[in-house]
TITORMAR-517959 format. One line per 3 residues: for each residue y, x, z of N, C-alpha, C, CB. Coordinates in steps of 0.001 Angstrom, whole numbers, plus 500000, padded with zeros to 6 digits. Glycine has a CB too. Example, Ala and Ser with C-alpha at 12.3 -4.5 7.8 and 13.67 -1.06 7.14 Angstrom:
BEGIN
494310:513190:507800:495500:512300:507800:496700:513200:507800:495527:511308:509046 ~ 497750:512850:507080:498940:513670:507140:500030:512900:507870:499402:514084:505725;
***
This chain:
BEGIN
626665:122897:890302:627396:123980:889672:626482:125196:889564:628685:124319:890467 ~ 626436:125778:888386:625530:126900:888139:626082:128179:888763:625308:127097:886624 ~ 625185:128971:889281:625572:130239:889883:625587:131326:888815:624615:130618:891036;
626580:132178:888883:626663:133288:887943:625735:134402:888402:628117:133803:887816 ~ 624912:134874:887498:623965:135936:887821:624414:137243:887188:622548:135568:887347 ~ 623649:138269:887460:623949:139585:886886:623940:139532:885361:622936:140630:887383;
623042:138761:884788:622960:138670:883325:624243:138127:882709:621790:137788:882920 ~ 624870:137158:883368:626120:136614:882847:627195:137692:882771:626601:135451:883718 ~ 627299:138475:883831:628305:139541:883848:627998:140630:882820:628392:140157:885243;
626725:140950:882658:626356:141979:881678:626606:141503:880252:624883:142372:881845 ~ 626354:140232:879995:626625:139698:878660:628126:139717:878384:626069:138260:878521 ~ 628920:139286:879365:630377:139323:879197:630869:140750:878986:631074:138703:880417;
630339:141684:879752:630722:143079:879601:630353:143602:878211:630056:143932:880684 ~ 629172:143248:877739:628745:143677:876406:629611:143105:875297:627313:143280:876175 ~ 629991:141822:875446:630855:141191:874448:632230:141860:874432:630997:139680:874734;
632797:142098:875612:634103:142763:875672:634044:144171:875094:634604:142818:877113 ~ 632973:144905:875409:632832:146259:874880:632688:146220:873361:631621:146969:875516 ~ 631923:145257:872845:631748:145139:871394:633057:144811:870696:630712:144071:871071;
633859:143927:871286:635169:143609:870711:636037:144866:870670:635872:142490:871526 ~ 635972:145674:871734:636729:146917:871762:636288:147898:870687:636602:147560:873112 ~ 634984:148038:870515:634459:148966:869494:634858:148502:868103:632918:149082:869593;
634725:147202:867846:635106:146677:866534:636595:146896:866282:634761:145178:866429 ~ 637421:146700:867314:638854:146924:867165:639192:148373:866877:639573:146480:868402 ~ 638501:149299:867536:638753:150724:867302:638349:151110:865883:637990:151588:868328;
637251:150567:865406:636751:150948:864089:637497:150281:862931:635295:150615:863995 ~ 638089:149113:863160:638682:148386:862040:640201:148420:862001:638235:146977:862081 ~ 640862:148601:863105:642324:148536:863131:642934:149892:862819:642815:148042:864494;
644129:149864:862250:644809:151098:861872:646058:151352:862703:645173:151058:860410 ~ 646490:150391:863496:647667:150567:864330:647253:151303:865602:648332:149196:864663 ~ 647972:152374:865929:647611:153200:867079:647665:152394:868374:648539:154413:867175;
648631:151509:868506:648762:150729:869733:647590:149762:869885:650093:149959:869742 ~ 647155:149129:868803:646012:148214:868864:644735:148992:869185:645855:147442:867525 ~ 644569:150156:868589:643399:150995:868891:643408:151387:870365:643382:152266:867995;
644566:151726:870868:644710:152106:872280:644345:150935:873195:646155:152579:872571 ~ 644789:149725:872839:644446:148540:873631:642948:148261:873588:645218:147316:873125 ~ 642308:148513:872466:640862:148308:872353:640094:149323:873201:640421:148408:870883;
640587:150530:873290:639963:151530:874159:640081:151108:875618:640610:152916:873949 ~ 641232:150577:876000:641408:150072:877364:640475:148898:877633:642866:149652:877599 ~ 640241:148053:876635:639311:146940:876778:637894:147455:877018:639350:146042:875531;
637524:148530:876337:636202:149115:876555:636085:149696:877958:635918:150200:875513 ~ 637143:150331:878470:637137:150827:879851:636941:149687:880840:638443:151572:880161 ~ 637644:148577:880615:637528:147447:881521:636150:146795:881451:638598:146426:881210;
635533:146800:880287:634167:146278:880161:633195:147143:880960:633737:146223:878673 ~ 633389:148444:880897:632531:149340:881682:632761:149131:883178:632796:150815:881305 ~ 634007:148923:883582:634303:148654:884990:633648:147356:885451:635818:148584:885214;
633668:146335:884612:633020:145069:884948:631522:145255:885146:633280:144031:883856 ~ 630909:146063:884295:629481:146325:884430:629176:147072:885729:628974:147128:883230 ~ 630002:148049:886068:629798:148800:887313:629925:147877:888520:630810:149962:887421;
630932:147011:888509:631136:146069:889611:629968:145095:889707:632456:145299:889426 ~ 629468:144626:888565:628349:143675:888577:627097:144311:889181:628051:143176:887148 ~ 626800:145533:888780:625629:146206:889347:625830:146507:890827:625337:147503:888586;
627017:146913:891195:627300:147209:892590:627165:145957:893448:628700:147802:892736 ~ 627655:144845:892945:627567:143591:893684:626123:143120:893811:628408:142520:893003 ~ 625346:143275:892746:623955:142818:892800:623106:143685:893724:623352:142812:891403;
623472:144950:893872:622731:145840:894768:623234:145764:896202:622821:147267:894274 ~ 624375:145106:896406:624932:144990:897745:625533:146275:898265:623885:144528:898682 ~ 625978:147138:897372:626529:148436:897741:628000:148479:897332:625728:149598:897072;
628841:149042:898170:630271:149105:897882:630679:150377:897147:631050:148997:899161 ~ 629756:151254:896870:630076:152510:896196:630646:152261:894804:628831:153394:896103 ~ 630099:151292:894084:630598:150975:892746:632021:150473:892767:629716:149951:892091;
632369:149702:893795:633730:149194:893917:634722:150346:894101:633830:148207:895093 ~ 634365:151291:894938:635232:152454:895171:635362:153270:893892:634677:153336:896319 ~ 634262:153436:893178:634283:154191:891927:635196:153518:890907:632862:154331:891358;
635151:152186:890830:636003:151462:889878:637475:151625:890237:635631:149967:889844 ~ 637810:151626:891531:639204:151853:891913:639669:153244:891476:639376:151689:893436 ~ 638802:154234:891584:639159:155571:891129:639345:155598:889607:638082:156583:891555;
638459:154932:888883:638572:154872:887424:639854:154163:887018:637353:154158:886812 ~ 640218:153090:887727:641445:152370:887410:642683:153219:887667:641522:151089:888217 ~ 642653:154039:888706:643784:154927:888987:643943:155964:887877:643596:155629:890348;
642832:156532:887431:642886:157503:886334:643316:156815:885038:641512:158193:886147 ~ 642853:155584:884813:643226:154849:883600:644715:154517:883588:642403:153559:883483 ~ 645292:154251:884747:646734:153985:884803:647524:155224:884424:647143:153508:886203;
647106:156367:884916:647775:157618:884543:647571:157908:883057:647246:158795:885397 ~ 646380:157650:882567:646073:157864:881152:646906:156930:880279:644570:157647:880884 ~ 647126:155704:880739:647936:154753:879976:649374:155237:879857:647899:153369:880632;
649916:155765:880929:651290:156272:880892:651415:157444:879931:651743:156693:882293 ~ 650476:158365:879993:650516:159530:879102:650256:159112:877658:649481:160586:879543 ~ 649302:158224:877459:648986:157766:876105:650143:157056:875442:647796:156855:876133;
650808:156180:876180:651960:155485:875603:653114:156445:875329:652424:154367:876535 ~ 653283:157448:876168:654314:158459:875908:654003:159228:874626:654430:159434:877099 ~ 652746:159553:874405:652348:160239:873169:652584:159349:871960:650871:160660:873233;
652276:158058:872085:652487:157134:870970:653974:157021:870645:651905:155743:871299 ~ 654819:156952:871664:656269:156880:871440:656771:158159:870777:657015:156643:872773 ~ 656295:159307:871234:656697:160576:870614:656219:160650:869168:656140:161768:871415;
655027:160145:868906:654494:160126:867544:655354:159248:866644:653040:159629:867539 ~ 655750:158098:867148:656599:157201:866347:657961:157828:866080:656776:155850:867059 ~ 658524:158475:867072:659844:159118:866878:659762:160256:865869:660389:159653:868218;
658627:160939:865828:658470:162079:864934:658109:161644:863512:657404:163020:865475 ~ 657155:160730:863377:656633:160352:862060:657145:159012:861532:655147:160307:862118 ~ 657829:158219:862380:658355:156899:862015:657263:155911:861597:659357:157043:860891;
656060:156088:862113:654964:155159:861851:653946:155251:862986:654292:155462:860480 ~ 653197:154163:863167:652098:154180:864130:650781:153842:863429:652369:153184:865286 ~ 650762:154009:862111:649551:153766:861328:648656:154995:861393:649899:153417:859853;
647403:154781:861747:646467:155888:861933:646243:156651:860637:645139:155373:862467 ~ 646177:155938:859509:645925:156606:858223:647082:157480:857766:645632:155579:857159 ~ 648297:157111:858128:649467:157862:857662:649841:159027:858570:650643:156938:857538;
649271:159078:859746:649610:160122:860710:648528:161196:860659:649754:159536:862155 ~ 648912:162372:860219:648018:163506:860217:648816:164696:860716:647410:163766:858799 ~ 648597:165075:861960:649395:166125:862571:648968:167521:862112:649299:166029:864077;
647832:167637:861451:647382:168951:860988:648107:169385:859720:645880:168935:860742 ~ 648658:168414:858989:649450:168737:857806:650876:168969:858236:649370:167613:856740 ~ 651528:169939:857652:652893:170294:858001:653888:169348:857606:653242:171524:857454;
***
């Protein structure tokens, strides 16, 4: 059975981050864009954990737990904003929502 190395984790992290970037740039639904941003956060967390594990240091693990706590709070606030946006504009399409216009 092959052992997973740091390169495997970095490649997986890069692929996940790329999928997130492509989703943010191509999708027009606010919820899908939001999910792609969360995917990019998780890819960065995976990279931090991989480097921390390869260096034998637990500092990266603690940092990722802090990032996950902030991301959970951000998810709650972000979804509340999306719900308020839908109630106000009756759409979640990025192109149709422009809050600067009256």
